[in-house]
PDB file of N, CA, C, O and CB in Angstrom:
ATOM      1  N   LEU A   1       4.690  -8.334 -14.380  1.00  0.00           N
ATOM      2  CA  LEU A   1       4.066  -7.185 -13.280  1.00  0.00           C
ATOM      3  C   LEU A   1       3.124  -8.063 -12.409  1.00  0.00           C
ATOM      4  O   LEU A   1       3.094  -7.807 -11.205  1.00  0.00           O
ATOM      5  CB  LEU A   1       3.075  -5.772 -14.076  1.00  0.00           C
ATOM      6  N   THR A   2       2.293  -9.150 -12.931  1.00  0.00           N
ATOM      7  CA  THR A   2       1.506 -10.071 -12.181  1.00  0.00           C
ATOM      8  C   THR A   2       2.433 -10.366 -10.871  1.00  0.00           C
ATOM      9  O   THR A   2       2.087  -9.977  -9.755  1.00  0.00           O
ATOM     10  CB  THR A   2       1.132 -11.441 -13.096  1.00  0.00           C
ATOM     11  N   ASP A   3       3.455 -10.976 -11.069  1.00  0.00           N
ATOM     12  CA  ASP A   3       4.150 -11.499  -9.815  1.00  0.00           C
ATOM     13  C   ASP A   3       4.674 -10.349  -8.856  1.00  0.00           C
ATOM     14  O   ASP A   3       4.750 -10.481  -7.635  1.00  0.00           O
ATOM     15  CB  ASP A   3       5.393 -12.412 -10.246  1.00  0.00           C
ATOM     16  N   VAL A   4       4.995  -9.308  -9.494  1.00  0.00           N
ATOM     17  CA  VAL A   4       5.466  -8.057  -8.695  1.00  0.00           C
ATOM     18  C   VAL A   4       4.281  -7.836  -7.701  1.00  0.00           C
ATOM     19  O   VAL A   4       4.434  -7.972  -6.487  1.00  0.00           O
ATOM     20  CB  VAL A   4       5.754  -6.641  -9.704  1.00  0.00           C
ATOM     21  N   TYR A   5       3.058  -7.478  -8.291  1.00  0.00           N
ATOM     22  CA  TYR A   5       2.105  -7.019  -7.474  1.00  0.00           C
ATOM     23  C   TYR A   5       1.299  -8.036  -6.668  1.00  0.00           C
ATOM     24  O   TYR A   5       0.798  -7.696  -5.596  1.00  0.00           O
ATOM     25  CB  TYR A   5       1.299  -6.272  -8.226  1.00  0.00           C
ATOM     26  N   SER A   6       1.166  -9.204  -7.123  1.00  0.00           N
ATOM     27  CA  SER A   6       0.493 -10.201  -6.390  1.00  0.00           C
ATOM     28  C   SER A   6       1.406 -10.586  -5.127  1.00  0.00           C
ATOM     29  O   SER A   6       0.796 -10.958  -4.124  1.00  0.00           O
ATOM     30  CB  SER A   6       0.187 -11.444  -7.338  1.00  0.00           C
ATOM     31  N   SER A   7       2.756 -10.537  -5.077  1.00  0.00           N
ATOM     32  CA  SER A   7       3.326 -10.856  -4.036  1.00  0.00           C
ATOM     33  C   SER A   7       3.909  -9.454  -2.978  1.00  0.00           C
ATOM     34  O   SER A   7       4.673  -9.468  -2.012  1.00  0.00           O
ATOM     35  CB  SER A   7       4.381 -11.797  -4.592  1.00  0.00           C
ATOM     36  N   SER A   8       3.255  -8.440  -3.578  1.00  0.00           N
ATOM     37  CA  SER A   8       3.499  -7.342  -2.709  1.00  0.00           C
ATOM     38  C   SER A   8       2.884  -7.131  -1.277  1.00  0.00           C
ATOM     39  O   SER A   8       1.654  -7.116  -1.222  1.00  0.00           O
ATOM     40  CB  SER A   8       3.160  -6.317  -3.413  1.00  0.00           C
ATOM     41  N   PRO A   9       3.571  -6.973  -0.147  1.00  0.00           N
ATOM     42  CA  PRO A   9       3.175  -7.172   1.087  1.00  0.00           C
ATOM     43  C   PRO A   9       1.932  -5.988   1.132  1.00  0.00           C
ATOM     44  O   PRO A   9       0.884  -6.156   1.756  1.00  0.00           O
ATOM     45  CB  PRO A   9       4.478  -7.042   2.182  1.00  0.00           C
ATOM     46  N   ALA A  10       2.206  -4.974   0.481  1.00  0.00           N
ATOM     47  CA  ALA A  10       1.139  -3.575   0.662  1.00  0.00           C
ATOM     48  C   ALA A  10      -0.049  -4.046  -0.315  1.00  0.00           C
ATOM     49  O   ALA A  10      -1.204  -3.823   0.047  1.00  0.00           O
ATOM     50  CB  ALA A  10       1.921  -1.794   0.033  1.00  0.00           C
ATOM     51  N   LEU A  11       0.170  -4.624  -1.419  1.00  0.00           N
ATOM     52  CA  LEU A  11      -0.824  -4.427  -2.320  1.00  0.00           C
ATOM     53  C   LEU A  11      -1.248  -5.619  -3.040  1.00  0.00           C
ATOM     54  O   LEU A  11      -2.044  -5.549  -3.977  1.00  0.00           O
ATOM     55  CB  LEU A  11      -0.451  -3.476  -3.183  1.00  0.00           C
ATOM     56  N   GLY A  12      -0.617  -6.981  -2.530  1.00  0.00           N
ATOM     57  CA  GLY A  12      -0.936  -8.370  -3.114  1.00  0.00           C
ATOM     58  C   GLY A  12      -2.270  -8.671  -2.868  1.00  0.00           C
ATOM     59  O   GLY A  12      -2.944  -9.229  -3.734  1.00  0.00           O
ATOM     60  N   ARG A  13      -2.788  -8.326  -1.646  1.00  0.00           N
ATOM     61  CA  ARG A  13      -4.358  -8.769  -1.354  1.00  0.00           C
ATOM     62  C   ARG A  13      -5.213  -8.191  -2.282  1.00  0.00           C
ATOM     63  O   ARG A  13      -6.166  -8.855  -2.689  1.00  0.00           O
ATOM     64  CB  ARG A  13      -4.929  -8.339   0.063  1.00  0.00           C
ATOM     65  N   TYR A  14      -4.976  -6.748  -2.792  1.00  0.00           N
ATOM     66  CA  TYR A  14      -6.055  -6.082  -3.594  1.00  0.00           C
ATOM     67  C   TYR A  14      -5.641  -6.409  -5.086  1.00  0.00           C
ATOM     68  O   TYR A  14      -6.510  -6.124  -5.909  1.00  0.00           O
ATOM     69  CB  TYR A  14      -6.159  -4.395  -3.289  1.00  0.00           C
ATOM     70  N   PHE A  15      -4.614  -6.888  -5.523  1.00  0.00           N
ATOM     71  CA  PHE A  15      -4.099  -6.882  -6.864  1.00  0.00           C
ATOM     72  C   PHE A  15      -5.045  -7.905  -7.603  1.00  0.00           C
ATOM     73  O   PHE A  15      -5.316  -8.923  -6.966  1.00  0.00           O
ATOM     74  CB  PHE A  15      -2.494  -7.286  -6.922  1.00  0.00           C
ATOM     75  N   ARG A  16      -5.554  -7.774  -8.802  1.00  0.00           N
ATOM     76  CA  ARG A  16      -6.372  -8.697  -9.645  1.00  0.00           C
ATOM     77  C   ARG A  16      -5.839  -9.216 -10.905  1.00  0.00           C
ATOM     78  O   ARG A  16      -5.982 -10.357 -11.345  1.00  0.00           O
ATOM     79  CB  ARG A  16      -7.548  -8.079  -9.977  1.00  0.00           C
ATOM     80  N   SER A  17      -5.149  -8.148 -11.477  1.00  0.00           N
ATOM     81  CA  SER A  17      -4.510  -8.606 -12.763  1.00  0.00           C
ATOM     82  C   SER A  17      -3.985  -7.176 -13.616  1.00  0.00           C
ATOM     83  O   SER A  17      -4.403  -6.020 -13.544  1.00  0.00           O
ATOM     84  CB  SER A  17      -5.731  -9.563 -13.705  1.00  0.00           C
ATOM     85  N   ALA A  18      -2.937  -7.760 -14.409  1.00  0.00           N
ATOM     86  CA  ALA A  18      -2.307  -6.620 -15.336  1.00  0.00           C
ATOM     87  C   ALA A  18      -2.397  -6.893 -16.749  1.00  0.00           C
ATOM     88  O   ALA A  18      -2.430  -8.093 -17.022  1.00  0.00           O
ATOM     89  CB  ALA A  18      -0.815  -6.391 -15.059  1.00  0.00           C
ATOM     90  N   GLN A  19      -2.441  -6.139 -17.652  1.00  0.00           N
ATOM     91  CA  GLN A  19      -2.735  -6.340 -19.201  1.00  0.00           C
ATOM     92  C   GLN A  19      -1.951  -5.096 -19.733  1.00  0.00           C
ATOM     93  O   GLN A  19      -1.874  -3.964 -19.257  1.00  0.00           O
ATOM     94  CB  GLN A  19      -4.510  -6.328 -19.672  1.00  0.00           C
ATOM     95  N   VAL A  20      -1.324  -5.699 -20.992  1.00  0.00           N
ATOM     96  CA  VAL A  20      -0.874  -4.521 -21.790  1.00  0.00           C
ATOM     97  C   VAL A  20      -1.846  -3.908 -22.537  1.00  0.00           C
ATOM     98  O   VAL A  20      -2.645  -4.586 -23.183  1.00  0.00           O
ATOM     99  CB  VAL A  20       0.136  -4.832 -22.667  1.00  0.00           C
ATOM    100  N   VAL A  21      -1.882  -2.646 -22.531  1.00  0.00           N
ATOM    101  CA  VAL A  21      -2.700  -1.798 -23.252  1.00  0.00           C
ATOM    102  C   VAL A  21      -2.297  -1.632 -24.533  1.00  0.00           C
ATOM    103  O   VAL A  21      -2.947  -1.964 -25.525  1.00  0.00           O
ATOM    104  CB  VAL A  21      -2.819  -0.627 -22.691  1.00  0.00           C
ATOM    105  N   TYR A  22      -0.950  -0.987 -24.519  1.00  0.00           N
ATOM    106  CA  TYR A  22      -0.238  -0.396 -25.862  1.00  0.00           C
ATOM    107  C   TYR A  22       1.089  -0.993 -25.751  1.00  0.00           C
ATOM    108  O   TYR A  22       1.562  -1.276 -24.650  1.00  0.00           O
ATOM    109  CB  TYR A  22      -0.122   1.349 -25.980  1.00  0.00           C
ATOM    110  N   PHE A  23       1.703  -1.194 -26.837  1.00  0.00           N
ATOM    111  CA  PHE A  23       3.191  -1.567 -26.879  1.00  0.00           C
ATOM    112  C   PHE A  23       3.661  -1.072 -28.228  1.00  0.00           C
ATOM    113  O   PHE A  23       3.088  -1.364 -29.278  1.00  0.00           O
ATOM    114  CB  PHE A  23       3.476  -3.204 -26.705  1.00  0.00           C
ATOM    115  N   ARG A  24       4.873  -0.210 -28.132  1.00  0.00           N
ATOM    116  CA  ARG A  24       5.498   0.315 -29.332  1.00  0.00           C
ATOM    117  C   ARG A  24       6.900  -0.206 -29.154  1.00  0.00           C
ATOM    118  O   ARG A  24       7.590   0.202 -28.220  1.00  0.00           O
ATOM    119  CB  ARG A  24       5.405   1.939 -29.492  1.00  0.00           C
ATOM    120  N   ASN A  25       7.331  -1.071 -29.996  1.00  0.00           N
ATOM    121  CA  ASN A  25       8.879  -1.566 -29.951  1.00  0.00           C
ATOM    122  C   ASN A  25       9.757  -0.816 -30.418  1.00  0.00           C
ATOM    123  O   ASN A  25      10.897  -1.267 -30.306  1.00  0.00           O
ATOM    124  CB  ASN A  25       9.169  -2.698 -30.603  1.00  0.00           C
ATOM    125  N   ASP A  26       9.632   0.481 -31.060  1.00  0.00           N
ATOM    126  CA  ASP A  26      10.799   1.160 -31.651  1.00  0.00           C
ATOM    127  C   ASP A  26      11.232   1.910 -30.530  1.00  0.00           C
ATOM    128  O   ASP A  26      12.408   2.260 -30.626  1.00  0.00           O
ATOM    129  CB  ASP A  26      10.526   2.051 -32.931  1.00  0.00           C
ATOM    130  N   ASN A  27      10.655   2.263 -29.505  1.00  0.00           N
ATOM    131  CA  ASN A  27      11.245   3.091 -28.331  1.00  0.00           C
ATOM    132  C   ASN A  27      10.997   2.372 -27.041  1.00  0.00           C
ATOM    133  O   ASN A  27      11.327   2.852 -25.956  1.00  0.00           O
ATOM    134  CB  ASN A  27      10.600   4.565 -28.235  1.00  0.00           C
ATOM    135  N   SER A  28      10.407   1.212 -27.180  1.00  0.00           N
ATOM    136  CA  SER A  28      10.179   0.365 -25.767  1.00  0.00           C
ATOM    137  C   SER A  28       9.053   1.120 -24.991  1.00  0.00           C
ATOM    138  O   SER A  28       9.235   1.250 -23.780  1.00  0.00           O
ATOM    139  CB  SER A  28      11.663   0.298 -24.728  1.00  0.00           C
ATOM    140  N   THR A  29       8.199   1.504 -25.399  1.00  0.00           N
ATOM    141  CA  THR A  29       7.070   1.946 -24.610  1.00  0.00           C
ATOM    142  C   THR A  29       6.034   1.034 -24.357  1.00  0.00           C
ATOM    143  O   THR A  29       5.531   0.369 -25.262  1.00  0.00           O
ATOM    144  CB  THR A  29       6.504   2.999 -25.165  1.00  0.00           C
ATOM    145  N   VAL A  30       5.692   0.961 -23.211  1.00  0.00           N
ATOM    146  CA  VAL A  30       4.668   0.033 -23.023  1.00  0.00           C
ATOM    147  C   VAL A  30       3.610   0.596 -21.865  1.00  0.00           C
ATOM    148  O   VAL A  30       4.022   1.113 -20.827  1.00  0.00           O
ATOM    149  CB  VAL A  30       5.346  -1.374 -22.633  1.00  0.00           C
ATOM    150  N   VAL A  31       2.410   0.456 -22.127  1.00  0.00           N
ATOM    151  CA  VAL A  31       1.156   0.966 -21.352  1.00  0.00           C
ATOM    152  C   VAL A  31       0.560  -0.256 -20.844  1.00  0.00           C
ATOM    153  O   VAL A  31       0.197  -1.193 -21.555  1.00  0.00           O
ATOM    154  CB  VAL A  31       0.064   1.814 -22.255  1.00  0.00           C
ATOM    155  N   TYR A  32       0.461  -0.190 -19.338  1.00  0.00           N
ATOM    156  CA  TYR A  32      -0.176  -1.207 -18.875  1.00  0.00           C
ATOM    157  C   TYR A  32      -1.459  -0.692 -18.040  1.00  0.00           C
ATOM    158  O   TYR A  32      -1.602   0.421 -17.533  1.00  0.00           O
ATOM    159  CB  TYR A  32       0.789  -2.027 -18.111  1.00  0.00           C
ATOM    160  N   GLN A  33      -2.354  -1.780 -18.025  1.00  0.00           N
ATOM    161  CA  GLN A  33      -3.534  -1.601 -17.218  1.00  0.00           C
ATOM    162  C   GLN A  33      -3.694  -2.430 -15.877  1.00  0.00           C
ATOM    163  O   GLN A  33      -3.860  -3.645 -15.993  1.00  0.00           O
ATOM    164  CB  GLN A  33      -4.648  -1.897 -18.071  1.00  0.00           C
ATOM    165  N   LEU A  34      -3.658  -1.888 -14.669  1.00  0.00           N
ATOM    166  CA  LEU A  34      -3.377  -2.618 -13.553  1.00  0.00           C
ATOM    167  C   LEU A  34      -4.900  -2.727 -12.807  1.00  0.00           C
ATOM    168  O   LEU A  34      -5.588  -1.708 -12.745  1.00  0.00           O
ATOM    169  CB  LEU A  34      -2.148  -1.862 -12.658  1.00  0.00           C
ATOM    170  N   GLU A  35      -5.293  -3.745 -12.359  1.00  0.00           N
ATOM    171  CA  GLU A  35      -6.640  -3.912 -11.722  1.00  0.00           C
ATOM    172  C   GLU A  35      -6.572  -4.389 -10.514  1.00  0.00           C
ATOM    173  O   GLU A  35      -6.091  -5.503 -10.307  1.00  0.00           O
ATOM    174  CB  GLU A  35      -7.501  -4.721 -12.395  1.00  0.00           C
ATOM    175  N   PHE A  36      -7.122  -3.487  -9.383  1.00  0.00           N
ATOM    176  CA  PHE A  36      -7.033  -3.767  -8.234  1.00  0.00           C
ATOM    177  C   PHE A  36      -8.603  -3.904  -7.571  1.00  0.00           C
ATOM    178  O   PHE A  36      -9.556  -3.256  -8.003  1.00  0.00           O
ATOM    179  CB  PHE A  36      -6.117  -2.768  -7.677  1.00  0.00           C
ATOM    180  N   SER A  37      -8.679  -4.825  -6.494  1.00  0.00           N
ATOM    181  CA  SER A  37     -10.054  -4.856  -5.855  1.00  0.00           C
ATOM    182  C   SER A  37      -9.963  -4.097  -4.464  1.00  0.00           C
ATOM    183  O   SER A  37      -9.306  -4.485  -3.498  1.00  0.00           O
ATOM    184  CB  SER A  37     -10.577  -6.431  -5.638  1.00  0.00           C
ATOM    185  N   VAL A  38     -10.625  -3.116  -4.523  1.00  0.00           N
ATOM    186  CA  VAL A  38     -10.460  -1.981  -3.109  1.00  0.00           C
ATOM    187  C   VAL A  38     -11.574  -2.444  -2.196  1.00  0.00           C
ATOM    188  O   VAL A  38     -12.639  -2.866  -2.645  1.00  0.00           O
ATOM    189  CB  VAL A  38     -10.749  -0.080  -3.492  1.00  0.00           C
ATOM    190  N   PRO A  39     -11.275  -2.348  -0.769  1.00  0.00           N
ATOM    191  CA  PRO A  39     -12.329  -2.704  -0.009  1.00  0.00           C
ATOM    192  C   PRO A  39     -13.272  -1.382   0.230  1.00  0.00           C
ATOM    193  O   PRO A  39     -13.029  -0.258  -0.208  1.00  0.00           O
ATOM    194  CB  PRO A  39     -11.782  -3.351   1.300  1.00  0.00           C
ATOM    195  N   PRO A  40     -14.255  -1.717   0.921  1.00  0.00           N
ATOM    196  CA  PRO A  40     -15.035  -0.503   1.103  1.00  0.00           C
ATOM    197  C   PRO A  40     -14.558   0.517   1.662  1.00  0.00           C
ATOM    198  O   PRO A  40     -13.590   0.232   2.368  1.00  0.00           O
ATOM    199  CB  PRO A  40     -16.023  -0.669   1.705  1.00  0.00           C
ATOM    200  N   SER A  41     -14.890   1.858   1.646  1.00  0.00           N
ATOM    201  CA  SER A  41     -14.319   3.046   1.795  1.00  0.00           C
ATOM    202  C   SER A  41     -13.614   2.918   3.340  1.00  0.00           C
ATOM    203  O   SER A  41     -14.251   2.629   4.352  1.00  0.00           O
ATOM    204  CB  SER A  41     -15.456   4.243   1.574  1.00  0.00           C
ATOM    205  N   THR A  42     -12.120   3.207   3.290  1.00  0.00           N
ATOM    206  CA  THR A  42     -11.437   3.082   4.554  1.00  0.00           C
ATOM    207  C   THR A  42     -10.597   4.470   4.608  1.00  0.00           C
ATOM    208  O   THR A  42      -9.830   4.847   3.723  1.00  0.00           O
ATOM    209  CB  THR A  42     -10.476   1.663   4.629  1.00  0.00           C
ATOM    210  N   GLU A  43     -10.852   5.078   5.671  1.00  0.00           N
ATOM    211  CA  GLU A  43     -10.122   6.517   5.685  1.00  0.00           C
ATOM    212  C   GLU A  43      -8.605   6.457   5.202  1.00  0.00           C
ATOM    213  O   GLU A  43      -7.718   5.765   5.703  1.00  0.00           O
ATOM    214  CB  GLU A  43     -10.124   7.149   7.250  1.00  0.00           C
ATOM    215  N   GLY A  44      -8.499   7.306   4.152  1.00  0.00           N
ATOM    216  CA  GLY A  44      -7.091   7.252   3.660  1.00  0.00           C
ATOM    217  C   GLY A  44      -6.638   6.184   2.622  1.00  0.00           C
ATOM    218  O   GLY A  44      -5.629   6.262   1.921  1.00  0.00           O
ATOM    219  N   PHE A  45      -7.444   5.289   2.637  1.00  0.00           N
ATOM    220  CA  PHE A  45      -6.867   4.061   1.833  1.00  0.00           C
ATOM    221  C   PHE A  45      -6.669   4.389   0.224  1.00  0.00           C
ATOM    222  O   PHE A  45      -5.673   3.908  -0.317  1.00  0.00           O
ATOM    223  CB  PHE A  45      -7.951   2.739   1.995  1.00  0.00           C
ATOM    224  N   MET A  46      -7.531   5.145  -0.515  1.00  0.00           N
ATOM    225  CA  MET A  46      -7.445   5.643  -1.622  1.00  0.00           C
ATOM    226  C   MET A  46      -6.395   6.679  -1.810  1.00  0.00           C
ATOM    227  O   MET A  46      -5.737   6.608  -2.848  1.00  0.00           O
ATOM    228  CB  MET A  46      -8.577   6.034  -1.896  1.00  0.00           C
ATOM    229  N   GLU A  47      -6.164   7.534  -1.048  1.00  0.00           N
ATOM    230  CA  GLU A  47      -5.365   8.719  -0.959  1.00  0.00           C
ATOM    231  C   GLU A  47      -3.701   8.145  -0.886  1.00  0.00           C
ATOM    232  O   GLU A  47      -2.715   8.700  -1.372  1.00  0.00           O
ATOM    233  CB  GLU A  47      -5.892   9.650   0.468  1.00  0.00           C
ATOM    234  N   HIS A  48      -3.757   6.859  -0.115  1.00  0.00           N
ATOM    235  CA  HIS A  48      -2.309   6.731   0.156  1.00  0.00           C
ATOM    236  C   HIS A  48      -1.944   5.340  -0.607  1.00  0.00           C
ATOM    237  O   HIS A  48      -1.121   5.329  -1.523  1.00  0.00           O
ATOM    238  CB  HIS A  48      -1.960   6.710   1.869  1.00  0.00           C
ATOM    239  N   THR A  49      -2.677   4.064  -0.124  1.00  0.00           N
ATOM    240  CA  THR A  49      -2.346   2.835  -0.668  1.00  0.00           C
ATOM    241  C   THR A  49      -2.534   2.844  -2.161  1.00  0.00           C
ATOM    242  O   THR A  49      -1.678   2.353  -2.897  1.00  0.00           O
ATOM    243  CB  THR A  49      -3.128   1.784  -0.036  1.00  0.00           C
ATOM    244  N   MET A  50      -3.830   3.489  -2.705  1.00  0.00           N
ATOM    245  CA  MET A  50      -3.791   3.523  -4.161  1.00  0.00           C
ATOM    246  C   MET A  50      -3.395   4.527  -4.725  1.00  0.00           C
ATOM    247  O   MET A  50      -3.920   4.746  -5.816  1.00  0.00           O
ATOM    248  CB  MET A  50      -4.823   3.323  -4.698  1.00  0.00           C
ATOM    249  N   ASN A  51      -2.418   5.447  -4.266  1.00  0.00           N
ATOM    250  CA  ASN A  51      -1.954   6.598  -4.842  1.00  0.00           C
ATOM    251  C   ASN A  51      -1.029   6.042  -6.025  1.00  0.00           C
ATOM    252  O   ASN A  51      -0.312   5.068  -5.798  1.00  0.00           O
ATOM    253  CB  ASN A  51      -1.211   7.544  -3.759  1.00  0.00           C
ATOM    254  N   PRO A  52      -1.038   6.610  -7.202  1.00  0.00           N
ATOM    255  CA  PRO A  52      -0.162   6.188  -8.242  1.00  0.00           C
ATOM    256  C   PRO A  52       1.099   6.156  -8.086  1.00  0.00           C
ATOM    257  O   PRO A  52       1.768   5.281  -8.635  1.00  0.00           O
ATOM    258  CB  PRO A  52      -0.288   6.810  -9.211  1.00  0.00           C
ATOM    259  N   ASP A  53       1.740   7.264  -7.181  1.00  0.00           N
ATOM    260  CA  ASP A  53       3.099   7.129  -6.985  1.00  0.00           C
ATOM    261  C   ASP A  53       3.340   6.065  -5.975  1.00  0.00           C
ATOM    262  O   ASP A  53       4.495   5.643  -6.030  1.00  0.00           O
ATOM    263  CB  ASP A  53       3.698   8.398  -6.597  1.00  0.00           C
ATOM    264  N   PHE A  54       2.588   5.502  -5.061  1.00  0.00           N
ATOM    265  CA  PHE A  54       2.961   4.362  -4.297  1.00  0.00           C
ATOM    266  C   PHE A  54       2.946   3.198  -5.102  1.00  0.00           C
ATOM    267  O   PHE A  54       3.876   2.405  -4.953  1.00  0.00           O
ATOM    268  CB  PHE A  54       2.129   4.175  -3.165  1.00  0.00           C
ATOM    269  N   ILE A  55       2.015   2.940  -5.967  1.00  0.00           N
ATOM    270  CA  ILE A  55       1.831   1.904  -6.955  1.00  0.00           C
ATOM    271  C   ILE A  55       3.127   1.763  -7.700  1.00  0.00           C
ATOM    272  O   ILE A  55       3.710   0.680  -7.742  1.00  0.00           O
ATOM    273  CB  ILE A  55       0.658   2.217  -7.911  1.00  0.00           C
ATOM    274  N   LYS A  56       3.645   2.982  -8.364  1.00  0.00           N
ATOM    275  CA  LYS A  56       4.730   2.977  -9.257  1.00  0.00           C
ATOM    276  C   LYS A  56       5.904   2.571  -8.277  1.00  0.00           C
ATOM    277  O   LYS A  56       6.756   1.759  -8.636  1.00  0.00           O
ATOM    278  CB  LYS A  56       4.925   4.424 -10.042  1.00  0.00           C
ATOM    279  N   ASN A  57       5.918   3.111  -7.137  1.00  0.00           N
ATOM    280  CA  ASN A  57       7.169   2.793  -6.140  1.00  0.00           C
ATOM    281  C   ASN A  57       7.305   1.423  -5.880  1.00  0.00           C
ATOM    282  O   ASN A  57       8.439   0.997  -5.660  1.00  0.00           O
ATOM    283  CB  ASN A  57       7.060   3.463  -4.742  1.00  0.00           C
ATOM    284  N   VAL A  58       6.229   0.562  -5.865  1.00  0.00           N
ATOM    285  CA  VAL A  58       6.288  -0.754  -5.481  1.00  0.00           C
ATOM    286  C   VAL A  58       6.919  -1.456  -6.673  1.00  0.00           C
ATOM    287  O   VAL A  58       7.721  -2.329  -6.340  1.00  0.00           O
ATOM    288  CB  VAL A  58       4.909  -1.303  -5.077  1.00  0.00           C
ATOM    289  N   LEU A  59       6.757  -1.292  -7.957  1.00  0.00           N
ATOM    290  CA  LEU A  59       7.439  -1.596  -8.995  1.00  0.00           C
ATOM    291  C   LEU A  59       8.913  -1.222  -8.996  1.00  0.00           C
ATOM    292  O   LEU A  59       9.826  -2.036  -9.131  1.00  0.00           O
ATOM    293  CB  LEU A  59       6.803  -1.080  -9.995  1.00  0.00           C
ATOM    294  N   ARG A  60       9.040  -0.062  -8.852  1.00  0.00           N
ATOM    295  CA  ARG A  60      10.313   0.599  -8.808  1.00  0.00           C
ATOM    296  C   ARG A  60      11.412  -0.157  -7.725  1.00  0.00           C
ATOM    297  O   ARG A  60      12.577  -0.491  -7.942  1.00  0.00           O
ATOM    298  CB  ARG A  60      10.006   2.159  -8.384  1.00  0.00           C
ATOM    299  N   GLN A  61      10.689  -0.281  -6.624  1.00  0.00           N
ATOM    300  CA  GLN A  61      11.551  -1.165  -5.516  1.00  0.00           C
ATOM    301  C   GLN A  61      11.733  -2.563  -5.999  1.00  0.00           C
ATOM    302  O   GLN A  61      12.809  -3.104  -5.744  1.00  0.00           O
ATOM    303  CB  GLN A  61      10.790  -1.273  -4.017  1.00  0.00           C
ATOM    304  N   ASN A  62      10.940  -3.137  -6.580  1.00  0.00           N
ATOM    305  CA  ASN A  62      11.221  -4.631  -6.925  1.00  0.00           C
ATOM    306  C   ASN A  62      12.356  -4.569  -8.097  1.00  0.00           C
ATOM    307  O   ASN A  62      13.257  -5.404  -8.167  1.00  0.00           O
ATOM    308  CB  ASN A  62       9.735  -5.477  -7.484  1.00  0.00           C
ATOM    309  N   ILE A  63      12.214  -3.533  -8.966  1.00  0.00           N
ATOM    310  CA  ILE A  63      13.469  -3.440  -9.838  1.00  0.00           C
ATOM    311  C   ILE A  63      14.782  -3.322  -9.250  1.00  0.00           C
ATOM    312  O   ILE A  63      15.746  -3.997  -9.615  1.00  0.00           O
ATOM    313  CB  ILE A  63      13.380  -2.355 -10.666  1.00  0.00           C
ATOM    314  N   TYR A  64      14.806  -2.458  -8.339  1.00  0.00           N
ATOM    315  CA  TYR A  64      16.036  -2.259  -7.349  1.00  0.00           C
ATOM    316  C   TYR A  64      16.609  -3.438  -6.702  1.00  0.00           C
ATOM    317  O   TYR A  64      17.811  -3.690  -6.622  1.00  0.00           O
ATOM    318  CB  TYR A  64      15.671  -1.375  -6.225  1.00  0.00           C
ATOM    319  N   ASP A  65      15.587  -4.177  -6.221  1.00  0.00           N
ATOM    320  CA  ASP A  65      15.918  -5.556  -5.378  1.00  0.00           C
ATOM    321  C   ASP A  65      16.590  -6.496  -6.426  1.00  0.00           C
ATOM    322  O   ASP A  65      17.412  -7.321  -6.026  1.00  0.00           O
ATOM    323  CB  ASP A  65      14.438  -6.363  -4.691  1.00  0.00           C
ATOM    324  N   GLU A  66      16.344  -6.427  -7.468  1.00  0.00           N
ATOM    325  CA  GLU A  66      16.675  -7.539  -8.518  1.00  0.00           C
ATOM    326  C   GLU A  66      18.131  -7.112  -8.911  1.00  0.00           C
ATOM    327  O   GLU A  66      18.868  -8.004  -9.331  1.00  0.00           O
ATOM    328  CB  GLU A  66      15.560  -7.586  -9.928  1.00  0.00           C
ATOM    329  N   GLU A  67      18.579  -5.937  -8.823  1.00  0.00           N
ATOM    330  CA  GLU A  67      19.818  -5.418  -9.358  1.00  0.00           C
ATOM    331  C   GLU A  67      20.758  -5.655  -8.471  1.00  0.00           C
ATOM    332  O   GLU A  67      21.918  -5.305  -8.692  1.00  0.00           O
ATOM    333  CB  GLU A  67      19.820  -4.062  -9.686  1.00  0.00           C
TER     334      GLU A  67
END
């Protein structure tokens, strides 16, 4: 995850770290905590760039690109 987000054109400059919060092997469940450093309030930044769907889609796109 660190490589995915640190190299992202949209999120790379804001990404700080990723860590596993919870891991369950029997059903392959992993919960991650992503840390971003956000700039002072910019109109629409939190609603668009830091939108949870947008952040998930960056990871999803990376997975598709590797296939």
